[in-house]
C-alpha positions, 0 to 999 in steps of 0.5 A: 728402790723404787724410784721416787718421783724427785730421786730421794735415797740413801743415807740415814745413820743407824746406830751399828755395824750394818747399813740397810740396802734397798733392791731396785727391781727389774719389775718395779718393786723393792726388797731390803737387805742389810750390808756391813758398813763402818761404824754406822747404819742406814735404816734407810734403805739404799740402791744395791750396787751392780755385779760390775766390778770396780774398774777405777785405777790407780790413775783414777784421779787424774782421770777424774780431773779430765771428766771434771774439765768436761763436767764444767762445761755441761755445767755451764751450758745449764747455767750454773755460772763460772764463779760457782763452779770455782767456788765449789770445785776448787781443789776437788778430787776423786774420792776412791772410799766412795766407789769402795763403799757403793760396791763393797756391800755384801748380799745377805739379807735380813728379815722384816722382823730384823730390821723392825727390831732396831727400827721401832726398837725402846730406844728409837721410841723413847729418843722419838717421844723425847724428840716429839716433847722438844719440838713439839711447838713447831712440829705442831705448827707443820702438821697444822700448815701440812696436813701431815702428822707431827708423829710420822715427821718425827719418824722419818727424821728417826729412821733417817739420822737418828732424830739428827745425831748422825747427819753424815760429814761426807762432802756432797760435792765431792761424793756426787762428783765422785759417783758422777765420774764413775759410769754406773749411775753416772746419769743419775749422780750428774743430775744430782751434782747440777742440782747441788751446784743449783743449791749453793749457786742459790745462797742456801748453803756454802760448798764447806757446810754441804755435807751429808751421806757418802751418797749424797744425801744431806741434812736430818731427813736426807733429801737428794739435791733434786729433792731439795730444789723441788721441796724443801722450804725455809719454815723458820722465815729466816730467807734460806731453805737451811736442812743441814742446820742444828735446828731442825726447822726447815728439815722437818718442814721439807719433810712433811711438805714433800708427803703433802705434795705426794698427796699425804690424807690427814688422820687416814693410817698408814695401815693397820694390823688385822686378823685374817680368817680361817680360809682366807683367799691368799690371792686377794692378798696383792696392792692392786685388790683394794676394798673399803674396811668394811667390804674387807670386814664382809669378809672376816677381816677385821683389826686386832680387836676383832672390830672392823677397821673404819672406812677410811678409805680403800685399802689392800692386805700386806703379808710382809712375811707371807701367811705366818707373820703379821697381816696389814691392811694398808692405805693410800698413805702407804703409797705417799711413804714409798715415793720417799723409800719404795722399800717395803721394809721402810715404809712399814718402819716409818708407819709403825714407829709413827703409830708407836710415837703416837701411843700405839702398841707393837704389832700383836702377831709374831713373826716367823722369827725361825725362817731363814730369809733367801739370800741374793743368788737363792733368789735368782735360784727360786726364779729360774727353778719357777720359770723352767716349771712353767711359772714365769718370773719375768726376769732372773734378777735375785729381787722378789717383786710382784712378778715373782710374788705372782710365780710363787703363788701361781706354784703354790695354788698349782701344788696345792699349798698356801698361795700366800706369794711368799719366796720362803727357803721351804719353797726353794728346798721343794722346787729342787 
């Protein structure tokens, strides 16, 4: 995923048997995929594994113990005490299943409408409204203190852990140590492991109670340790920033604090569904082309009710399914949610769920449900064929970021097609 400034990633659990995955792209954009998991699913997209083969042998734990000894020296040099290391690392063993889960994720994609069918299902909306009612007093205080609407905080809670139902039960220190020992993303996870030890050393939680997802995300709103250190708050005033408790107060306030510190504007929509006029210039539907809604209205872009969208700030037009699906006018709060998780599907899921919790209607336009999203391999083929045809995608990585979107749009313009930048199967077939 687009790397958020504090490293929030991975791990809320959904109610099915697939895991949503974000792709951290070479050109700074992210798509999402769904991948088979054991019994639960994350609606939070997570980093896609590399193609590297699983290389840890049956002697992995012996090698892990040797690595752990060297890590202790590095941790001591960063201020972790001997007592904390003895307490947190006692009896620690390598967990092969963590690496297997990190490696064995499928490469088939699901379109955004299928993601939203679950992310904003009737059941999730009903559960969210029940959560809003149950914790209304706390959420109202959080909104007043941090200036983040309670529906938005509740939506994050809902997509991350199904409103606290699935917070994860993997021991965080073991998960992070295993992932830090593994070579694929060792620097990132060693940083997270040091941060987790700092949390323990500060007395916020014991090693035994520090649990979460297999990837190290913790609590009701699935903070990674570095995000916890930077943004978690003690909202209930008990002297601890306890995001693991059955009481979600600290976790919900921490999510609000995170968004507030990244520039959340209260009262500004994350996005608004709009109608595009006949003859709309699809080349203007890109993130770096922003206008006030009143100026968009002069170009015929209005709300679904036919009225100009109020001037909440400069906004861009986003077409998550190309010219055939929902069209969105997105504001700066969209970017703020992106810092929590950069996949467009996740941001739209959070935004739309928060709207539904506030009593707003579902999206009005139809999605192109007959379309099949390109697989990872097909995306690489598309990029290869576009580049060979003179429309450089700036890399062949199987990920449809802004460079690929620009190349698709340039090809569409050259061919007299609708230039919506949408990487469709029909487009690939035309290039073949």
